[in-house]
C-alpha positions in Angstrom: -2.1 -10.6 6.6 -1.2 -8.9 3.3 -3.1 -5.7 2.6 -3.1 -4.7 -1.1 -3.9 -1.0 -1.9 -4.7 0.8 -5.2 -2.1 3.4 -6.0 -2.3 6.6 -8.1 0.5 8.5 -9.7 0.9 12.3 -9.6 1.4 12.0 -13.4 -1.9 10.7 -14.8 -0.2 9.8 -18.1 2.4 7.6 -16.5 1.7 5.0 -13.8 5.4 4.4 -13.4 5.0 0.7 -12.4 3.2 1.7 -9.2 -0.4 0.5 -9.8 -0.6 -1.0 -6.4 1.1 -1.3 -3.0 1.2 -4.1 -0.5 1.7 -3.8 3.2 2.4 -6.6 5.6 -0.4 -6.1 8.2 1.1 -7.9 11.1 0.1 -7.2 14.7 3.0 -4.8 15.4 2.2 -2.7 12.3 -1.5 -2.6 13.0 -1.0 -1.5 16.6 1.5 1.2 15.4 -1.1 2.5 12.9 -3.8 2.6 15.5 -1.5 4.4 18.0 -0.7 7.0 15.3 -4.4 7.5 14.6 -5.2 8.0 18.3 -2.2 10.4 18.6 -3.6 12.5 15.8 -7.0 12.6 17.5 -5.4 13.8 20.7 -3.5 16.5 18.8 -6.7 17.7 17.2 -8.1 18.5 20.6 -5.3 21.1 21.0 -5.5 22.2 17.3 -8.8 21.4 15.6 -7.4 22.6 12.2 -5.0 19.7 12.1 -6.0 17.4 9.3 -3.4 14.7 8.9 0.1 13.8 10.0 3.0 12.3 8.1 5.6 9.8 9.3 8.7 8.5 7.4 7.6 4.9 6.7 8.7 2.2 4.2 6.0 -0.3 5.1 4.4 -0.1 1.6 5.9 -1.9 -1.3 4.9 -0.5 -4.6 4.4 -2.7 -7.6 2.7 -3.4 -10.9 2.0 -6.8 -12.5 2.6 -5.3 -15.9 6.2 -3.9 -15.6 9.4 -5.6 -16.9 7.6 -7.8 -19.4 10.4 -7.7 -22.0 13.0 -10.5 -22.4 11.4 -13.2 -20.2 11.8 -16.9 -20.3 8.7 -19.0 -20.7 8.8 -20.0 -17.0 9.2 -16.4 -15.9 6.4 -15.3 -18.1 4.1 -18.0 -16.7 4.9 -16.9 -13.2 4.2 -13.3 -14.1 0.9 -14.3 -15.7 -0.1 -16.2 -12.6 0.8 -13.2 -10.4 -1.2 -10.9 -12.7 -4.2 -13.2 -12.3 -3.9 -13.2 -8.5 -3.8 -9.4 -8.4 -6.9 -9.2 -10.7 -8.8 -11.7 -8.5 -8.4 -9.3 -5.6 -10.5 -6.7 -7.6 -8.4 -3.9 -6.2 -9.2 -1.5 -9.0 -12.9 -1.4 -7.9 -12.4 -2.1 -4.1 -9.2 0.0 -3.6 -8.2 -2.1 -0.6 -8.2 -5.9 -0.3 -6.8 -8.5 2.1 -4.8 -11.0 0.2 -4.0 -14.6 1.2 -0.9 -15.3 3.3 0.9 -16.8 0.3 0.5 -13.6 -1.8 3.9 -12.3 -2.6 5.2 -9.7 -5.1 8.1 -10.9 -7.3 11.2 -8.7 -7.0 11.0 -8.0 -10.8 7.6 -6.3 -10.3 8.6 -4.0 -7.4 9.2 -0.3 -8.1 12.0 1.6 -6.3 10.8 4.5 -4.2 12.3 7.0 -1.8 10.9 9.5 0.7 8.2 7.0 1.6 5.6 8.2 4.2 2.6 7.0 6.1 -0.3 9.5 6.0 -2.4 9.3 9.2 -5.9 10.7 9.2 -8.9 10.4 11.6 -10.4 7.6 9.6 -7.3 5.6 8.7 -3.9 5.5 7.1 -2.5 5.8 3.5 0.9 5.9 2.0 2.8 8.0 -0.4 6.3 8.0 -1.9 8.5 9.7 -4.4 9.6 7.4 -7.3 13.4 7.0 -7.3 15.1 9.3 -9.7 11.9 11.2 -10.6 9.6 14.0 -9.4 6.6 11.7 -9.5 4.7 10.8 -6.4 2.4 7.8 -5.8 -0.4 7.8 -3.2 -2.4 4.8 -2.0 -5.9 4.2 -1.0 -6.7 4.4 2.7 -6.7 1.5 5.1 -9.7 2.4 7.3 -9.5 2.6 11.1 -12.3 0.0 11.2 -10.3 -2.4 9.1 -7.3 -2.0 11.4 -9.4 -2.6 14.5 -11.1 -5.6 13.0 -7.8 -7.1 12.0 -6.4 -6.7 15.5 -9.6 -8.3 16.9 -9.4 -11.3 14.6 -8.0 -14.5 16.1 -5.6 -15.0 13.1 -3.5 -11.9 14.0 
């Protein structure tokens, strides 16, 4: 399962090619996320002021269907337009989190390089953030809810 998330930049005037993020939501990843949520809940028993925890994590791949549009062949432009349509069909801008079909894939030309990537774990779910390579701009994603994770683990396709 591919989970596509809305992403926001710390610089509101510059999206930096990170309009969205995609996470491969396989069983191992989903179980890890749920374990981390449960660990946070256990830690909050000892320290109720704990709000969230961070883990180094490169699970999210940041992208934009609108980057690298210059100097393309007709075939490459057609593939980019098809990719843009598939992203728009997910309605991520209004829903913030969407499950994409198994054939959803982000072309390498649309991926943005990041560093210092992290998973943010909260009571209600997980989100991601990262520092864009060679900049001081952070991107943060929408949250994958705990209910969505549990539901995905319970589904027979996972």
